[in-house]
N, C-alpha and C positions, 0 to 999 in steps of 0.2 A: 887479645880483647876484653875487657872488664865484666867479672861477673862479682852480682855482690855478697852469694855462698857458695859453697861447695862440700859436699860429702863424701862419703867412701864409695857408697851406692851410686852418686851420679860419675863419680871417676870411672865406675868400671861399665857404667852404663855408655860413656863416653869411647872407653877402650872400645867397646865389643862395635860398636858403630865404625870406629877406626878398622878395626880387624876384619871387618866386612867387606867396607870399601875396598879395602888392601886384596882383600879375597875377588871379589868383582873385577879388577883388574887383575889376577891371574897368580900374585903374589899369594901362593898358599900356606907359605910360611913364616909368614908376617909376624912380628914378633912385638907387643907392645907393653910397656913398663913404664910406671910414674913414680915421681916423687913429691914431695912434697917441701918446700923450701917455707922455715916460715920466717917472718920478720921483727922483731921483738918492737922496736922503735916505734911501729905503724900498723900494730896488731892485724898484719893481715898476713895473706900465705901467696906460693908463688907455685904450681902447678905445673911438673916438668914434664911432657910427656915424649919420651923415646920411641922412636919408631923402627927397627930393625926390617927391611923389607923381605929377605930371604929369597929364596928364589922365585926369579917367575918360570910358572910353570906351564907345561900345555900337556895334552895327551900326546903321546905317539901310536900308543895303540892300545885295544883293550880284547883281552885274550881268556877263553872260558878254557875249566876243565871240568871233565866229569858230563860234558853234555853228549851223551852218547846218543841219543832218540830225538832232540833238537837242533837242527842246524845254528852254528854261530852268527848266520847270516838271519835267519828269525828272531834269535835273541837281542842282535846289535839294532833289528826295527823296533825293541820293544824297549827300547832304555834313552836314557833323556841325554847321558854322556855322549859324545861324539869325538874323534879322532881328527887330530891337526889337519887341518890339507889348507892348499894353498885359497880358495875361498872361505876359510871356516869363518873369518865375519859375519859370514850370511846366514851361516845355519848354529855358529857358537861355539864349531868345533875345534876339539884344543882344549875347551877352557875347561880346567878340574874346578870343581867344589864339592867339599865332602855329600855337604846335604843332595848334591845331584847324585852322586852316588848311593848313597845311601837310600835313594831314592830307586835307583835302578836295580836295587837290591831288590826292594819291594816287586816291582815290576815283572823280574827276571822269576821269583816265585808265583804272584800272581799266574805268569803266562804259562808254566807248568802247571798249575794248578788247574787254568782254566781248557786243558790238552788233556787231562785225566792223570796227573801226575801229582793225585792228591798230599803224598808226604815228602815233596821235592822241598830240597831247601838250600840258600845259599850258604854253606857252612862256614867262608872267608873269605875275605876281598883282600888280595894284597898289591902294594904297592911296590911299584920298583923304581925310586927316583935316578937319576942320573944330578947329581948336585952342578958337573960343570953348565952343562947346556940346560937343566931345566925341562928336560922330558920324561913323560914319568909313564911308564906300562901297569896298566892296570888288569890284574886276573882275577876272576870270580871262580870261587872251587864253591861246584855244584855237587849236590849228591841227590840225583833226579829218583830213587826207590821206584817201587811197582807202579806199574801202570796200570789203572783201573778203566773198566767200560763200563757204560752207564746200561743195567739191565731192565727193569722197568719200574712204572712208577702205576701207583695206582690210590683210587680217591674211596677215602672210607665217609660214611654217614652222608653221601650225597643222592638225596632223592629227586631233586629237579633237576638234574643233567646227568647224561648217559658218560660213561668211562672216556668214550671213542672222542666225545663233543669237548669236552673238559684236556683230553688229551692234545687236540688240536687248540683249542684256546692258548697251550704254553709251547706250542711251535713241537709236538713231538708227535710223527706221522706213524701211520697204522706197523709199517716196516722195521721201525726203529724199536730195539731190543734190547 
C-alpha cells in the first residue's frame, strides 16, 4: 500500500498494533522489527516490516504459592486468566496476555484486602514456558501478611443522627464488632 509520508513514531505505532494483533492470536512472543530502504533516484523509502511470530502459547496451569488462608479455587474465581480446556474458545480459556496477568495480580491483592489481609501482596509472577508446545504455567507468589478484623466504627460531630442509625446506613449490624 502507498503512504505519502511516514516517520519513526508512525512506524512504532504500526509495530505496536501488529504486536497486539499477534498477542490476541496467542503469539505472545512475537517480535516485530523494521528496516528503511532509501531509493535515491525516486526520493522515496520502502519500510520493510519483519515479523517473527514466536511461540503460539496457551496457559496450561495457574497456581499460587503462599496462599495459606485463601484457597486456590477462590483465587481462580477472581482472576480473568483461565487455563486451556476443550471449550476454551467460549471463555477465552488458555489465552495468555501479559495485561491480563497484570490485572490478575491486582485482582488477587484486592481480593485479599477485601478479606482482611490488608498487607497482602503478589510478590512475583513466574511464567514457565515450554518452547516446544507453547504451553505456559503461571505461578503467583503471594505474601498474605496478617489478617485484620474490623473492630468498631464511630461517628464524630453528628448531632442529627444516632450512632446506631449511621451504622445501619453503612450496613454494620449491632452485633458487628
